[in-house]
C-alpha positions as CSV (number, residue, x, y, z in Angstrom):
1,M,0.1,0.2,0.0
2,Y,2.7,2.4,0.8
3,K,4.2,1.4,-2.5
4,V,0.9,2.8,-4.1
5,L,0.4,5.8,-2.2
6,G,4.0,6.8,-2.8
7,F,3.4,6.5,-6.6
8,I,0.0,8.5,-6.5
9,V,1.7,11.3,-4.7
10,F,4.4,11.1,-7.4
11,F,2.0,10.9,-10.6
12,S,-0.1,13.7,-9.4
13,A,2.9,16.2,-9.1
14,A,4.0,14.8,-12.5
15,F,0.7,15.4,-14.1
16,S,0.1,18.6,-13.0
17,M,2.4,20.0,-15.9
18,G,-0.6,19.3,-18.3
19,Y,-0.4,18.7,-21.7
20,A,-2.9,18.9,-24.8
21,K,-4.5,15.8,-25.5
22,D,-3.8,13.9,-29.0
23,S,-6.2,14.1,-32.0
24,D,-8.8,11.5,-33.1
25,F,-5.9,10.2,-35.5
26,C,-4.0,8.6,-32.4
27,A,-6.7,6.8,-30.8
28,L,-5.5,3.6,-32.8
29,V,-1.8,2.9,-32.3
30,H,-0.5,0.7,-34.9
31,F,2.8,-1.6,-33.7
32,S,5.1,-3.8,-35.6
33,D,6.1,-7.1,-33.7
34,T,8.8,-9.1,-35.6
35,G,7.9,-12.1,-33.5
36,W,11.2,-12.2,-31.7
37,T,10.3,-12.9,-27.8
38,D,11.9,-9.9,-26.7
39,I,10.0,-7.7,-28.9
40,T,6.7,-9.1,-28.3
41,T,6.9,-9.1,-24.6
42,T,7.9,-5.3,-24.6
43,T,5.5,-4.5,-27.3
44,S,2.5,-6.3,-25.0
45,M,3.1,-4.6,-22.2
46,T,3.2,-1.4,-23.7
47,S,0.0,-2.1,-25.2
48,V,-1.5,-3.0,-21.8
49,I,-0.5,0.7,-20.6
50,L,-2.3,2.3,-23.7
51,E,-5.6,0.2,-23.6
52,E,-6.0,-0.6,-19.9
53,I,-4.6,2.9,-18.3
54,L,-4.7,5.4,-21.4
55,G,-8.0,4.4,-23.1
56,Y,-6.1,4.1,-26.6
57,K,-6.6,1.2,-29.0
58,T,-3.7,-0.9,-30.4
59,N,-3.2,-2.9,-33.2
60,I,-0.2,-5.2,-33.3
61,K,1.1,-6.8,-36.7
62,L,3.4,-9.6,-37.3
63,L,6.1,-8.6,-39.7
64,S,9.6,-9.4,-40.6
65,M,12.0,-6.8,-40.0
66,P,12.7,-5.6,-43.7
67,V,9.1,-5.4,-44.0
68,T,8.3,-3.6,-40.9
69,F,10.8,-0.7,-42.2
70,R,9.0,-0.5,-45.3
71,A,5.7,-0.3,-43.7
72,L,6.9,2.4,-41.3
73,K,8.1,4.6,-44.5
74,N,4.6,4.1,-46.1
75,K,2.8,4.8,-42.9
76,E,1.0,1.3,-42.5
77,I,2.3,1.3,-39.2
78,D,3.5,3.7,-36.3
79,I,5.8,2.2,-34.0
80,F,8.7,-0.5,-33.8
81,M,10.0,-1.3,-30.4
82,G,12.7,-3.6,-31.9
83,Y,15.5,-1.9,-33.4
84,W,18.6,-3.3,-32.5
85,Y,21.8,-1.0,-32.7
86,P,24.3,-2.1,-34.2
87,S,22.9,-5.1,-35.9
88,H,20.1,-3.5,-37.9
89,E,21.7,-0.4,-38.5
90,K,22.5,-0.9,-42.1
91,S,19.0,-1.9,-42.7
92,I,17.3,1.1,-41.5
93,A,20.1,4.0,-42.5
94,P,18.7,4.4,-45.8
95,Y,14.8,5.3,-44.1
96,V,16.5,7.5,-41.2
97,K,18.7,9.3,-44.1
98,E,15.6,10.2,-46.4
99,G,13.6,10.9,-43.1
100,S,10.8,8.3,-43.7
101,I,11.9,6.8,-40.0
102,K,12.8,8.6,-37.3
103,V,14.6,7.1,-34.2
104,L,12.6,8.0,-30.9
105,A,14.3,6.9,-27.8
106,E,16.6,4.1,-26.3
107,N,14.5,1.6,-24.6
108,L,17.1,-1.2,-23.6
109,Q,21.1,-0.7,-22.7
110,G,23.2,-3.6,-22.0
111,A,22.0,-6.1,-24.6
112,K,24.4,-8.3,-26.5
113,Y,24.2,-10.0,-29.9
114,M,27.0,-12.4,-31.0
115,L,28.1,-15.8,-31.7
116,A,28.5,-18.2,-28.6
117,V,28.7,-21.6,-27.6
118,N,27.3,-23.9,-24.9
119,D,29.3,-25.9,-22.4
120,A,30.0,-28.8,-24.5
121,G,32.1,-26.3,-27.2
122,F,33.6,-24.1,-24.3
123,A,35.0,-27.7,-22.8
124,L,36.3,-28.2,-26.0
125,G,38.2,-25.1,-26.1
126,I,36.1,-22.7,-28.6
127,K,36.4,-19.2,-26.6
128,S,36.9,-16.9,-29.8
129,Y,35.9,-16.9,-33.1
130,Q,39.5,-18.0,-34.3
131,D,39.1,-21.2,-32.3
132,I,35.6,-22.1,-34.3
133,A,37.5,-23.6,-37.2
134,K,39.8,-25.8,-35.2
135,Y,36.8,-27.8,-34.3
136,S,34.9,-28.1,-37.3
137,Q,34.4,-32.0,-37.5
138,Q,33.1,-32.0,-33.2
139,L,30.6,-29.1,-34.6
140,G,29.5,-30.9,-37.9
141,S,30.7,-27.5,-39.8
142,K,27.6,-26.2,-38.5
143,I,26.9,-22.7,-37.0
144,Y,23.1,-22.1,-36.0
145,G,21.3,-19.0,-37.2
146,I,17.7,-17.6,-36.5
147,D,15.1,-16.9,-38.9
148,P,15.8,-16.6,-42.6
149,G,16.5,-12.6,-43.6
150,N,17.9,-11.7,-40.3
151,N,20.9,-9.4,-40.2
152,G,22.8,-11.7,-37.9
153,N,22.6,-14.6,-40.2
154,Q,23.8,-12.5,-43.0
155,R,26.6,-11.6,-41.1
156,I,27.5,-15.3,-40.5
157,L,27.0,-15.9,-44.4
158,D,29.5,-13.1,-44.8
159,M,32.2,-14.4,-42.9
160,I,31.8,-18.0,-44.4
161,Q,31.7,-16.7,-47.9
162,S,35.0,-14.4,-47.2
163,D,36.6,-17.2,-45.2
164,K,36.9,-14.9,-42.0
165,F,38.2,-17.2,-39.5
166,S,39.1,-20.3,-41.9
167,L,34.8,-20.7,-41.9
168,K,34.4,-21.4,-45.4
169,N,33.4,-24.9,-45.2
170,F,31.0,-24.5,-42.5
171,R,27.3,-23.9,-43.2
172,L,24.7,-21.6,-41.8
173,I,21.7,-23.7,-40.3
174,E,18.5,-21.3,-40.6
175,A,15.6,-21.4,-38.3
176,S,13.2,-19.9,-36.0
177,E,14.4,-18.3,-32.7
178,Q,12.4,-21.2,-30.8
179,A,13.6,-23.8,-33.1
180,S,17.3,-22.9,-33.1
181,F,17.6,-22.6,-29.3
182,S,15.7,-25.9,-29.1
183,Q,18.8,-27.7,-30.7
184,V,21.0,-25.9,-28.9
185,R,18.9,-27.2,-25.6
186,R,19.0,-30.7,-27.2
187,N,22.8,-30.4,-28.2
188,Q,24.0,-29.6,-24.8
189,K,21.8,-32.3,-23.0
190,N,23.6,-35.1,-25.3
191,N,26.8,-33.2,-24.7
192,I,27.3,-32.3,-28.2
193,P,29.0,-28.8,-28.9
194,A,27.2,-26.2,-30.7
195,V,28.2,-22.6,-32.2
196,F,24.9,-20.3,-32.4
197,L,24.0,-17.0,-32.9
198,S,22.7,-15.9,-29.3
199,W,21.7,-12.7,-27.6
200,E,20.7,-10.9,-24.5
201,P,18.0,-10.5,-23.0
202,H,16.9,-14.2,-23.6
203,P,16.0,-16.9,-21.2
204,I,18.2,-19.0,-23.0
205,N,20.9,-17.2,-20.7
206,L,19.2,-18.0,-17.6
207,D,18.7,-22.0,-18.9
208,L,21.9,-22.8,-20.1
209,N,25.6,-21.6,-19.5
210,I,26.1,-19.5,-22.6
211,H,29.6,-18.8,-23.4
212,Y,29.7,-15.5,-25.7
213,L,32.9,-15.7,-27.9
214,L,35.6,-13.4,-27.8
215,G,37.6,-11.7,-30.8
216,G,34.4,-10.4,-33.0
217,E,35.1,-7.0,-32.3
218,D,35.3,-5.7,-35.8
219,I,32.2,-7.7,-37.4
220,S,29.9,-5.1,-37.9
221,G,26.6,-5.6,-35.9
222,F,27.8,-8.1,-33.3
223,G,28.9,-7.2,-29.9
224,K,27.2,-5.0,-27.1
225,A,24.0,-3.6,-28.3
226,S,21.1,-1.2,-27.5
227,V,17.3,-1.4,-28.7
228,Y,15.8,1.7,-29.9
229,T,12.0,2.6,-30.5
230,V,11.4,4.2,-33.8
231,V,8.5,5.9,-35.5
232,R,7.1,7.0,-39.0
233,S,8.3,10.4,-39.8
234,D,5.2,12.4,-38.7
235,Y,4.2,10.0,-35.6
236,I,5.3,12.4,-33.1
237,D,4.1,15.6,-34.7
238,K,0.7,14.0,-34.7
239,C,0.8,12.1,-31.6
240,P,2.9,14.0,-28.8
241,N,1.3,12.4,-25.8
242,V,1.9,8.9,-27.1
243,G,5.5,10.0,-28.3
244,R,6.1,11.2,-24.8
245,L,5.0,7.7,-23.3
246,F,7.6,5.8,-25.5
247,K,10.6,8.2,-25.1
248,N,9.8,7.6,-21.4
249,I,9.8,4.0,-21.5
250,K,13.1,2.2,-20.6
251,F,13.4,-1.7,-20.0
252,S,16.4,-3.7,-18.4
253,V,18.0,-6.9,-19.4
254,A,16.9,-8.7,-16.2
255,L,13.2,-7.4,-16.8
256,E,13.1,-8.6,-20.2
257,N,14.7,-11.9,-19.2
258,E,11.8,-12.4,-16.7
259,M,9.1,-11.5,-19.0
260,M,10.4,-13.8,-21.7
261,K,11.0,-17.0,-19.6
262,L,7.1,-16.6,-18.5
263,V,6.3,-16.2,-22.1
264,L,8.4,-19.2,-23.6
265,H,8.5,-21.3,-20.5
266,D,5.5,-20.8,-18.5
267,K,3.4,-20.6,-21.8
268,K,1.8,-17.4,-20.7
269,D,0.2,-14.7,-22.7
270,P,2.8,-12.0,-23.5
271,K,-0.4,-9.4,-22.4
272,S,-0.9,-11.0,-19.4
273,V,2.9,-11.1,-18.3
274,G,3.2,-7.6,-18.9
275,R,-0.1,-6.6,-16.8
276,D,1.1,-9.0,-14.0
277,I,4.6,-7.4,-14.0
278,L,3.2,-3.7,-14.1
279,R,0.8,-4.4,-11.2
280,S,3.1,-6.0,-9.1
281,N,5.7,-3.3,-9.6
282,P,4.0,-0.1,-10.0
283,D,7.1,2.0,-9.6
284,L,7.6,1.0,-13.3
285,L,4.7,3.3,-14.1
286,K,6.5,6.2,-12.6
287,G,9.0,7.5,-15.0
288,W,7.0,6.0,-18.1
289,L,3.8,8.1,-17.1
290,V,5.6,11.5,-16.3
291,G,3.7,14.0,-18.6
292,V,1.4,11.5,-20.2
293,T,-2.6,11.9,-20.2
294,R,-5.1,9.7,-21.3
295,F,-6.6,9.9,-24.7
296,N,-9.2,11.9,-23.5
297,G,-6.7,14.4,-22.1
298,E,-7.9,13.6,-18.5
299,D,-5.2,12.8,-15.5
300,P,-4.6,8.8,-15.8
301,L,-4.4,8.9,-11.8
302,S,-7.7,7.1,-11.4
303,E,-7.3,4.4,-14.2
304,V,-3.6,3.7,-12.7
305,E,-5.4,3.2,-9.0
306,K,-7.7,0.8,-10.6
307,F,-5.2,-0.7,-12.7
308,I,-3.1,-1.6,-9.9
309,K,-6.0,-2.8,-7.6
310,N,-7.7,-5.0,-9.9
């Protein structure tokens, strides 16, 4: 109760700044979800805030990353919360340069995106990119990627085709995120080494000992990462209230790992996960709702109270 009361006092003071309501154009917020579990969970949590506290409606479309960027350019969607930098930089750069997509805000720091090995691979001695080719026989000359068309896969293919790290005899195995990590789990269970594209946040980091490889710092797109929210070019001018919400929203690696584990392992609905976490952690809403009104322009305080208590 103390947490909730403290939140209400904070929120009332923050809201007193006052802002104009969004226009009717903004009533329905169109998202893209690429189907990556981290983006599904963060998008779902945000849609809960918009729908159940702020009085907006949301429409979430499942689109690949290339289609997402084209849809933003063509104003078919409004917002995408999954621009991983630097791995997606080359793909989005033309749109940013021409002004059809705007990078709005960083929503996650401390992420990583690179090749890794399981315990069996690490025990063999695979600790860097330079070590992979030494154990091609034990690895079956395979590197596991994720869904076709992903930029991470393309970087693996570039390494193979250019014989970087002597990988010319390796094959990229493309599969969905779920299928790829299921294969890694099977390999680990059977003590079979595997090299695979991995990232954090993802619950695979909680399930297995993931050993991220050294020596790939010069590979564009691999290494430490941040995740950004991007919008269609005119969206913030038309919908400044929604824009303030998205500028405010910041996740953590630990929070996303927790949400993703509940979705992938416990088979919970992503919106239910977001709703439960927000209700049990009302402090999350503090920073996120500063200066944000309901769609009708009203103070959202009463809706926040009802949401937390339900």
